C-alpha positions as a printed NumPy array, in Angstrom:
array([[ -0.051,   0.058,  -0.011],
       [  2.891,   2.351,   0.826],
       [  4.428,   1.266,  -2.46 ],
       [  1.051,   2.328,  -4.528],
       [  0.973,   5.774,  -2.698],
       [  4.791,   6.335,  -3.682],
       [  3.923,   5.846,  -7.283],
       [  0.692,   7.577,  -7.139],
       [  2.841,  11.21 ,  -6.319],
       [  5.548,  10.518,  -8.845],
       [  3.108,  10.138, -11.288],
       [  1.224,  13.054,  -9.918],
       [  4.375,  15.629,  -9.731],
       [  5.55 ,  14.098, -13.32 ],
       [  2.67 ,  15.056, -14.892],
       [  2.208,  18.321, -13.414],
       [  3.593,  21.279, -16.056],
       [  2.894,  23.791, -13.816],
       [  6.164,  22.892, -12.042],
       [  7.886,  22.036, -14.961],
       [  7.184,  25.795, -16.217],
       [  8.401,  26.983, -13.075],
       [ 11.517,  25.074, -12.698],
       [ 12.372,  26.029, -16.735],
       [ 11.669,  29.76 , -15.598],
       [ 14.178,  29.561, -12.708],
       [ 16.759,  27.85 , -14.955],
       [ 16.097,  30.848, -17.521],
       [ 15.795,  33.903, -15.285],
       [ 19.757,  34.225, -14.787],
       [ 20.852,  34.709, -18.611],
       [ 18.153,  36.806, -19.682],
       [ 19.329,  39.393, -17.189],
       [ 22.671,  38.654, -18.405],
       [ 21.917,  39.398, -21.803],
       [ 19.575,  42.808, -20.652],
       [ 22.386,  43.557, -18.517],
       [ 24.916,  43.869, -21.484],
       [ 22.249,  45.495, -23.587],
       [ 21.671,  47.994, -21.223],
       [ 25.53 ,  48.431, -19.799],
       [ 26.857,  48.903, -23.593],
       [ 24.4  ,  51.507, -24.59 ],
       [ 25.706,  53.289, -21.099],
       [ 29.344,  53.092, -22.573],
       [ 28.306,  53.97 , -25.941],
       [ 26.138,  56.93 , -25.053],
       [ 29.698,  57.976, -22.602],
       [ 31.685,  57.055, -25.169],
       [ 30.085,  60.298, -27.527],
       [ 30.65 ,  62.369, -24.568],
       [ 34.337,  61.766, -23.768],
       [ 35.086,  62.153, -27.91 ],
       [ 32.775,  65.714, -27.624],
       [ 35.203,  66.493, -24.479],
       [ 38.383,  65.396, -26.245],
       [ 37.531,  67.711, -29.385],
       [ 36.847,  70.373, -27.448],
       [ 39.851,  70.218, -25.669],
       [ 42.266,  69.435, -28.596],
       [ 40.434,  72.246, -30.332],
       [ 41.46 ,  74.861, -27.43 ],
       [ 44.618,  73.615, -27.153],
       [ 45.532,  74.296, -30.639],
       [ 44.194,  77.749, -30.245],
       [ 46.293,  78.057, -27.185],
       [ 49.329,  77.605, -29.526],
       [ 48.283,  79.326, -31.893],
       [ 48.792,  82.071, -29.369],
       [ 52.335,  81.248, -28.43 ],
       [ 51.606,  78.667, -25.634],
       [ 54.443,  76.013, -24.8  ],
       [ 53.507,  72.523, -24.798],
       [ 53.749,  71.671, -21.961],
       [ 51.433,  75.102, -20.938],
       [ 49.181,  73.299, -23.876],
       [ 49.181,  69.412, -22.018],
       [ 48.68 ,  71.557, -18.393],
       [ 45.699,  72.903, -20.129],
       [ 44.023,  70.089, -21.974],
       [ 43.946,  67.917, -19.336],
       [ 42.574,  70.414, -17.022],
       [ 40.395,  71.202, -19.373],
       [ 38.997,  66.992, -19.736],
       [ 39.279,  66.306, -16.181],
       [ 36.639,  68.598, -15.124],
       [ 34.324,  67.576, -17.993],
       [ 34.197,  64.244, -17.14 ],
       [ 34.247,  64.892, -14.003],
       [ 31.216,  66.043, -14.584],
       [ 29.663,  63.355, -16.451],
       [ 29.551,  61.023, -13.413],
       [ 27.39 ,  57.485, -13.965],
       [ 30.52 ,  55.61 , -13.186],
       [ 32.764,  57.197, -16.077],
       [ 36.287,  57.413, -15.213],
       [ 39.208,  58.416, -17.495],
       [ 42.731,  58.483, -17.283],
       [ 44.834,  61.479, -18.298],
       [ 45.185,  62.279, -22.135],
       [ 47.695,  61.745, -23.775],
       [ 48.943,  64.886, -26.106],
       [ 51.098,  63.841, -29.082],
       [ 52.812,  67.117, -31.049],
       [ 53.37 ,  66.91 , -34.627],
       [ 57.078,  68.244, -35.094],
       [ 57.242,  71.423, -37.632],
       [ 53.143,  71.517, -37.759],
       [ 50.828,  72.679, -35.391],
       [ 48.77 ,  69.678, -35.187],
       [ 48.284,  68.067, -32.114],
       [ 47.014,  64.507, -31.421],
       [ 45.12 ,  63.196, -28.415],
       [ 44.184,  59.823, -26.812],
       [ 42.248,  58.546, -23.77 ],
       [ 41.625,  55.569, -21.868],
       [ 38.525,  55.117, -20.174],
       [ 36.334,  52.699, -18.642],
       [ 32.41 ,  52.287, -17.442],
       [ 31.052,  50.816, -14.278],
       [ 28.593,  47.767, -15.358],
       [ 25.386,  47.171, -13.477],
       [ 23.859,  43.521, -14.125],
       [ 27.122,  42.664, -16.758],
       [ 28.783,  42.316, -12.942],
       [ 26.612,  38.945, -12.828],
       [ 29.266,  37.586, -15.576],
       [ 32.066,  39.138, -13.06 ],
       [ 32.537,  41.886, -15.425],
       [ 32.763,  45.231, -13.373],
       [ 33.476,  48.208, -16.009],
       [ 33.328,  48.235, -20.114],
       [ 36.832,  49.925, -21.415],
       [ 36.648,  51.675, -24.394],
       [ 39.685,  55.011, -25.969],
       [ 38.835,  57.812, -27.853],
       [ 41.091,  59.572, -30.397],
       [ 41.11 ,  63.188, -31.871],
       [ 43.521,  65.819, -33.596],
       [ 43.486,  69.064, -34.471],
       [ 45.426,  71.124, -37.465],
       [ 45.569,  74.565, -37.766],
       [ 46.923,  76.568, -40.543],
       [ 46.308,  80.385, -41.066],
       [ 43.518,  80.869, -43.899],
       [ 41.515,  83.766, -45.355],
       [ 37.945,  83.751, -44.373],
       [ 35.02 ,  86.162, -45.22 ],
       [ 32.089,  85.298, -43.499],
       [ 28.748,  86.933, -44.219],
       [ 25.975,  86.032, -41.344],
       [ 21.957,  86.776, -42.371],
       [ 19.758,  87.611, -39.963],
       [ 16.188,  87.139, -39.681],
       [ 14.654,  90.518, -38.062],
       [ 10.976,  89.697, -39.227],
       [  7.88 ,  90.629, -36.65 ],
       [  7.901,  87.12 , -35.327],
       [ 11.279,  87.201, -33.736],
       [ 10.061,  89.406, -31.096],
       [  8.53 ,  85.813, -29.933],
       [  9.743,  83.897, -27.121],
       [ 12.596,  86.097, -26.446],
       [ 14.317,  85.174, -30.227],
       [ 15.84 ,  88.042, -30.851],
       [ 17.795,  88.795, -27.349],
       [ 18.226,  85.055, -28.362],
       [ 19.809,  86.005, -31.319],
       [ 21.769,  88.703, -29.796],
       [ 23.755,  86.629, -27.342],
       [ 24.447,  83.557, -29.405],
       [ 25.941,  85.803, -32.675],
       [ 28.383,  87.552, -30.341],
       [ 29.561,  83.558, -28.946],
       [ 30.152,  83.219, -32.511],
       [ 32.081,  86.557, -32.892],
       [ 34.017,  85.497, -30.615],
       [ 35.001,  82.452, -32.114],
       [ 36.035,  83.858, -35.009],
       [ 37.628,  86.509, -33.66 ],
       [ 39.037,  85.823, -30.698],
       [ 40.788,  88.548, -28.469],
       [ 43.981,  87.049, -28.517],
       [ 44.172,  86.702, -32.499],
       [ 45.838,  89.062, -34.614],
       [ 43.896,  91.315, -36.577],
       [ 45.839,  91.116, -39.864],
       [ 42.22 ,  91.119, -41.987],
       [ 42.444,  87.246, -42.83 ],
       [ 39.125,  86.91 , -40.898],
       [ 36.338,  89.245, -41.26 ],
       [ 32.922,  89.053, -40.424],
       [ 29.75 ,  90.846, -42.916],
       [ 26.678,  91.376, -41.111],
       [ 23.227,  91.719, -42.838],
       [ 19.514,  91.164, -41.966],
       [ 15.762,  90.933, -43.959],
       [ 12.392,  91.631, -43.162],
       [  9.77 ,  92.19 , -46.052],
       [ 12.831,  94.018, -47.529],
       [ 16.408,  94.83 , -47.447],
       [ 17.648,  98.175, -46.029],
       [ 20.461,  99.399, -48.161],
       [ 21.306, 102.389, -46.296],
       [ 24.44 , 104.222, -47.717],
       [ 24.682, 101.708, -50.649],
       [ 20.93 , 102.69 , -52.067],
       [ 21.912, 105.205, -54.675],
       [ 24.136, 102.541, -56.171],
       [ 21.664,  99.776, -56.041],
       [ 18.447, 101.223, -57.549],
       [ 17.861, 103.348, -61.002],
       [ 16.815, 106.808, -60.773],
       [ 14.448, 109.249, -62.955],
       [ 13.852, 112.75 , -63.424],
       [ 10.458, 113.651, -63.892],
       [  8.632, 117.068, -65.048],
       [  5.616, 117.985, -64.557],
       [  2.89 , 115.429, -65.796],
       [  0.048, 116.252, -68.147],
       [ -3.457, 115.5  , -67.468],
       [ -4.204, 112.68 , -69.951],
       [ -2.752, 111.254, -72.548],
       [  0.547, 109.292, -72.607],
       [  2.057, 111.285, -70.478],
       [ -0.007, 111.081, -67.816],
       [  1.026, 110.128, -64.123],
       [ -0.926, 106.809, -64.77 ],
       [  1.29 , 105.732, -67.393],
       [  4.363, 107.584, -65.987],
       [  3.68 , 105.469, -62.604],
       [  3.354, 101.83 , -64.932],
       [  6.561, 102.917, -66.13 ],
       [  8.695, 103.804, -63.44 ],
       [  7.183, 102.157, -60.458],
       [ 10.27 , 100.297, -59.825],
       [ 12.46 , 103.278, -59.513],
       [ 13.311, 106.336, -57.945],
       [ 11.292, 109.204, -58.675],
       [ 12.559, 112.572, -58.713],
       [ 10.594, 116.05 , -58.982],
       [ 12.67 , 118.003, -61.566],
       [ 11.384, 121.017, -59.797],
       [ 12.502, 120.462, -56.243],
       [ 15.189, 117.853, -56.73 ],
       [ 12.978, 115.592, -53.77 ],
       [ 12.141, 112.116, -53.8  ],
       [  8.339, 111.391, -54.863],
       [  5.594, 108.594, -55.304],
       [  2.574, 108.73 , -57.282],
       [ -0.803, 108.477, -56.046],
       [ -4.454, 110.371, -57.184],
       [ -6.773, 111.961, -55.12 ],
       [-10.756, 111.551, -55.832],
       [-13.524, 114.177, -54.909],
       [-17.021, 114.351, -55.285],
       [-19.519, 116.682, -55.035],
       [-21.806, 115.779, -51.837],
       [-21.634, 112.659, -50.091],
       [-19.126, 110.479, -51.743],
       [-20.918, 107.517, -52.45 ],
       [-20.685, 105.306, -55.748],
       [-23.025, 107.401, -57.759],
       [-21.598, 110.649, -56.958],
       [-19.392, 112.784, -59.788],
       [-15.896, 111.727, -58.63 ],
       [-13.275, 114.137, -59.95 ],
       [ -9.539, 112.618, -59.998],
       [ -6.734, 114.629, -59.653],
       [ -2.747, 113.001, -60.442],
       [ -0.522, 113.847, -57.365],
       [  2.457, 113.783, -55.898],
       [  3.762, 112.945, -52.552],
       [  7.534, 114.043, -51.148],
       [  9.248, 111.365, -49.462],
       [ 10.789, 113.429, -46.62 ],
       [  7.325, 114.737, -45.801],
       [  5.347, 111.232, -45.433],
       [  7.122, 108.01 , -45.151],
       [ 10.616, 109.747, -44.297],
       [ 14.22 , 108.992, -46.348],
       [ 13.326, 105.588, -47.371],
       [ 16.047, 103.123, -48.098],
       [ 14.56 ,  99.612, -48.643],
       [ 14.885,  97.581, -51.816],
       [ 13.477,  93.874, -52.442],
       [ 14.309,  91.981, -55.955],
       [ 16.926,  92.678, -58.528],
       [ 14.864,  91.71 , -61.966],
       [ 16.526,  90.506, -65.51 ],
       [ 19.31 ,  88.601, -66.547],
       [ 21.73 ,  89.419, -63.242],
       [ 18.806,  88.551, -60.777],
       [ 20.545,  85.547, -59.483],
       [ 24.443,  86.115, -60.189],
       [ 26.615,  88.293, -57.575],
       [ 26.676,  90.95 , -61.037],
       [ 27.567,  93.939, -59.18 ],
       [ 24.737,  95.781, -58.186],
       [ 24.446,  99.2  , -59.841],
       [ 21.701, 101.484, -61.894],
       [ 21.617,  99.75 , -64.919],
       [ 18.779,  98.033, -66.118],
       [ 19.911,  94.463, -65.512],
       [ 21.585,  94.963, -62.169],
       [ 19.405,  97.536, -60.279],
       [ 17.144,  96.294, -57.422],
       [ 13.309,  97.288, -56.982],
       [ 12.886, 100.547, -55.233],
       [ 11.383, 100.575, -51.895],
       [  7.95 , 103.264, -53.355],
       [  4.574, 102.775, -52.327],
       [  2.426, 101.014, -54.748],
       [ -0.829, 102.963, -55.757],
       [ -4.205, 100.663, -57.335],
       [ -5.104, 102.84 , -60.291],
       [ -7.389, 100.465, -61.327],
       [ -9.55 , 100.753, -58.04 ],
       [-12.707, 102.068, -57.302],
       [-13.282, 106.02 , -56.767],
       [-14.431, 105.186, -53.239],
       [-11.113, 103.642, -52.134],
       [ -9.091, 106.208, -54.167],
       [-10.606, 108.341, -51.898],
       [-10.117, 106.657, -48.473],
       [ -6.076, 105.929, -50.087],
       [ -5.56 , 109.431, -50.767],
       [ -6.609, 110.419, -47.361],
       [ -4.41 , 107.834, -45.556],
       [ -1.173, 109.538, -47.263],
       [ -2.436, 113.007, -46.739],
       [ -3.602, 112.497, -43.452],
       [ -2.574, 109.583, -41.737],
       [  1.02 , 109.788, -42.472],
       [  1.019, 107.334, -45.138],
       [  2.364, 104.302, -42.985],
       [ -0.626, 101.731, -43.236],
       [ -2.466, 100.377, -46.404],
       [ -5.84 , 101.612, -46.989],
       [ -7.99 , 101.329, -50.079],
       [ -5.828, 101.743, -53.586],
       [ -2.57 , 102.447, -51.337],
       [ -0.206, 100.056, -50.206],
       [  2.684, 100.645, -48.035],
       [  4.087,  97.376, -47.716],
       [  7.172,  97.326, -49.807],
       [  8.918, 100.391, -48.241],
       [  9.033,  98.934, -45.192],
       [ 12.472,  97.34 , -43.638],
       [ 14.082,  97.908, -40.323],
       [ 16.841, 100.095, -39.934],
       [ 19.545,  98.227, -40.066],
       [ 21.13 ,  97.835, -43.122],
       [ 24.148,  96.107, -44.548],
       [ 27.59 ,  95.892, -42.773],
       [ 30.65 ,  95.224, -44.985],
       [ 33.564,  92.165, -43.864],
       [ 35.252,  94.071, -41.349],
       [ 37.518,  92.411, -38.046],
       [ 36.701,  95.276, -35.458],
       [ 34.496,  93.078, -33.19 ],
       [ 32.806,  95.87 , -31.461],
       [ 31.385,  96.967, -34.105],
       [ 29.803,  93.829, -35.111],
       [ 28.514,  93.47 , -31.438],
       [ 27.438,  96.561, -31.939],
       [ 25.211,  96.179, -34.379],
       [ 23.481,  93.301, -33.056],
       [ 22.5  ,  95.518, -30.261],
       [ 20.769,  97.435, -32.075],
       [ 18.951,  95.256, -34.405],
       [ 14.913,  95.476, -33.973],
       [ 12.352,  93.69 , -35.118],
       [  9.195,  93.877, -37.569],
       [  7.517,  93.165, -40.256],
       [  7.121,  89.914, -43.018],
       [  9.541,  87.184, -44.008],
       [ 11.655,  87.679, -47.827],
       [ 14.486,  85.153, -46.729],
       [ 15.892,  84.964, -50.339],
       [ 16.724,  88.649, -49.961],
       [ 19.121,  88.05 , -47.033],
       [ 20.305,  85.324, -48.755],
       [ 21.021,  87.806, -52.059],
       [ 22.68 ,  90.452, -49.84 ],
       [ 24.693,  88.229, -47.881],
       [ 26.56 ,  86.875, -51.541],
       [ 26.938,  89.871, -52.365],
       [ 28.612,  91.235, -49.011],
       [ 31.177,  88.132, -49.984],
       [ 31.605,  88.7  , -53.481],
       [ 34.849,  90.35 , -55.186],
       [ 32.52 ,  91.865, -58.271],
       [ 31.074,  94.261, -55.459],
       [ 34.133,  95.612, -54.652],
       [ 33.349,  99.146, -55.838],
       [ 30.784,  99.605, -53.506],
       [ 32.225,  98.307, -50.458],
       [ 34.914,  99.991, -48.552],
       [ 38.849,  99.003, -49.23 ],
       [ 39.283,  97.544, -46.151],
       [ 35.737,  95.536, -46.705],
       [ 36.726,  93.961, -50.221],
       [ 36.115,  90.454, -50.349],
       [ 38.862,  87.727, -51.595],
       [ 39.144,  86.867, -54.915],
       [ 37.109,  83.582, -55.386],
       [ 40.313,  81.87 , -56.711],
       [ 42.64 ,  83.02 , -53.954],
       [ 44.321,  80.212, -52.131],
       [ 43.928,  78.855, -48.716],
       [ 40.232,  80.518, -48.816],
       [ 36.898,  80.27 , -47.225],
       [ 33.848,  81.544, -48.032],
       [ 30.998,  81.361, -45.9  ],
       [ 27.241,  82.122, -45.546],
       [ 25.3  ,  81.539, -41.647],
       [ 21.617,  82.232, -42.478],
       [ 19.397,  82.401, -39.246],
       [ 15.79 ,  82.653, -39.19 ],
       [ 13.029,  81.394, -37.113],
       [ 10.292,  80.918, -39.721],
       [  8.951,  80.914, -43.128],
       [  9.88 ,  82.796, -46.292],
       [  6.509,  83.914, -47.457],
       [  6.712,  87.035, -48.59 ],
       [  8.284,  89.101, -52.443],
       [  7.29 ,  92.091, -54.073],
       [  4.153,  92.587, -55.87 ],
       [  5.69 ,  92.421, -59.542],
       [  7.404,  89.105, -58.632],
       [  5.659,  86.288, -60.561],
       [  7.897,  83.649, -58.44 ],
       [  7.387,  82.886, -54.444],
       [ 10.521,  83.594, -51.671],
       [ 11.27 ,  80.02 , -51.194],
       [ 11.539,  79.513, -55.434],
       [ 13.768,  82.785, -55.571],
       [ 15.817,  81.207, -52.301],
       [ 16.635,  78.225, -54.283],
       [ 17.84 ,  80.049, -57.273],
       [ 20.178,  81.699, -54.923],
       [ 21.752,  78.638, -53.036],
       [ 22.021,  76.515, -56.201],
       [ 24.216,  79.177, -57.959],
       [ 26.471,  80.059, -54.928],
       [ 26.998,  76.346, -54.357],
       [ 28.503,  76.107, -58.348],
       [ 32.139,  76.56 , -59.364],
       [ 33.639,  79.14 , -59.161],
       [ 31.974,  80.339, -55.756],
       [ 31.555,  77.063, -53.747],
       [ 29.883,  79.264, -51.142],
       [ 29.902,  76.974, -47.831],
       [ 26.12 ,  77.94 , -46.375],
       [ 25.283,  76.774, -42.96 ],
       [ 21.384,  76.986, -42.071],
       [ 19.878,  77.807, -38.252],
       [ 16.283,  77.357, -38.378],
       [ 15.255,  78.582, -35.016],
       [ 12.399,  77.611, -34.12 ],
       [ 10.563,  77.071, -36.946],
       [  6.698,  75.603, -37.018],
       [  6.501,  71.777, -37.996],
       [  4.055,  73.052, -40.987],
       [  6.269,  75.467, -42.648],
       [  6.226,  75.292, -46.2  ],
       [  8.637,  73.565, -47.992],
       [ 10.256,  73.569, -51.674],
       [  8.719,  71.001, -54.394],
       [ 11.174,  68.44 , -53.364],
       [  9.431,  68.015, -50.2  ],
       [ 12.218,  69.953, -47.987],
       [ 12.485,  73.068, -46.058],
       [ 14.723,  75.89 , -47.474],
       [ 17.179,  75.839, -44.827],
       [ 17.843,  71.857, -45.283],
       [ 17.744,  72.799, -49.504],
       [ 20.132,  75.437, -48.9  ],
       [ 22.484,  74.01 , -46.514],
       [ 25.657,  72.629, -47.615],
       [ 24.887,  69.462, -45.9  ],
       [ 22.886,  67.819, -43.613],
       [ 25.664,  69.017, -41.169],
       [ 25.783,  72.579, -42.306],
       [ 21.734,  72.856, -41.012],
       [ 20.899,  73.407, -37.36 ],
       [ 17.487,  73.681, -35.537],
       [ 18.098,  74.745, -32.176],
       [ 14.674,  75.094, -30.198],
       [ 15.754,  77.24 , -27.039],
       [ 18.667,  79.703, -26.316],
       [ 21.12 ,  77.349, -25.013],
       [ 20.989,  75.556, -28.204],
       [ 21.369,  78.042, -31.16 ],
       [ 24.171,  79.548, -28.627],
       [ 25.889,  76.322, -29.76 ],
       [ 25.01 ,  76.013, -32.806],
       [ 26.424,  79.373, -33.2  ],
       [ 29.967,  77.844, -31.601],
       [ 29.952,  74.874, -33.606],
       [ 29.277,  76.956, -37.029],
       [ 31.761,  79.348, -36.058],
       [ 34.221,  76.519, -35.149],
       [ 33.74 ,  74.858, -38.217],
       [ 33.792,  77.499, -40.552],
       [ 37.487,  78.961, -38.559],
       [ 41.111,  77.2  , -40.362],
       [ 41.1  ,  75.354, -37.271],
       [ 39.581,  71.903, -38.135],
       [ 39.464,  68.44 , -36.551],
       [ 41.707,  65.259, -38.662],
       [ 39.787,  62.779, -36.815]])
């Protein structure tokens, strides 16, 4: 009987699947933990290695700059070691590294650095592996070359939101300090130009050199020499009144006999209005049209090189009631808004005009300190002026110390940095293409021989629904020389990091591996 009971117990246990599963799970949990632990620890080591790479890259760049400033190898070794140790200590999380080993290449300004590190493990310790070792290497070379850089700043109205303009000012100064460090000899080899854009570009002191003028006498009341015909012929040019020598724009006054309704007997009078008494000495310009629209041919007053002057627009075909409202706005409203037949938008630009190439960092910083924002976003105009500022064909306009290096000058780099927070959404009403299409034309041209301009783009808090090119790219991705030339910072700190990285990339100091 006892033997029978034992057989029953054994048979019952052998047929219990739950017991078998429990035993298998107990046996499998250790290797599962080991595999999971290895994955976690390896990922941590990879992450820490990337951080160490960034640290050692920055350290050797700092070392190369110290060498350029005349420090000894011993001083440079101490600088790099202290730099690395302080940043590695901040990483924490079980990371430890030896002091970096530096190698100086005789006869050059090249520096190579290597560092050995280890990362403590967690579950991998179950396999008696308490750390993962890795090494990182980096190197730099520094040769003095010529660099012409144009910064292009978006100063449209949206830059007033979320402290964007303040962040831009602070970040741009960091870039200036990287490109023109205080201990660098001012020898003209590295120079920076600045320009801004919103709905237009303020040509400032260069306005007369890039626009066409026409001097007109009195207007006949009708016929081929009427005010309307002259407006249609010259609306994109600078109009000068022959009798006064003043710049003016055309409009019409509409008056009626009594209530000024649509059935009234209207009297239409062609009129001129001086810029001095209405919208100021306006120096805004927009597109250049014709065969040189997308070239770096020198700006000038000829038909193929001139830019559209910032003139108000008058709709000669609108009804007389709107003409009266538009005329009243010009005469009594300060001519500073759009009403009825009158459109002032082509005359709107900010007060910051192009600053030609300079190595005077105080002038550069003062320029950005005085930036204001407002209006629309004609990004293609900013790109065009950035190109003009680094093009030697424009030497006749720029002061002699600001003459760009020739395109074929040996050991010379040309770069443009475009910063914007929004869409390219505005062009002059007389231009059929949109701003994105025009920007594509400029970017395509600049990337070709003999220019080979390096184009960096900084899209600061750009909306996710921003308009794209016909190929589906954002205009910033399209214009950037490569994916590594396009940056999308989302806050002020990231914007500063982007400008610093771009400045380091542009300078002749570069990482070799």
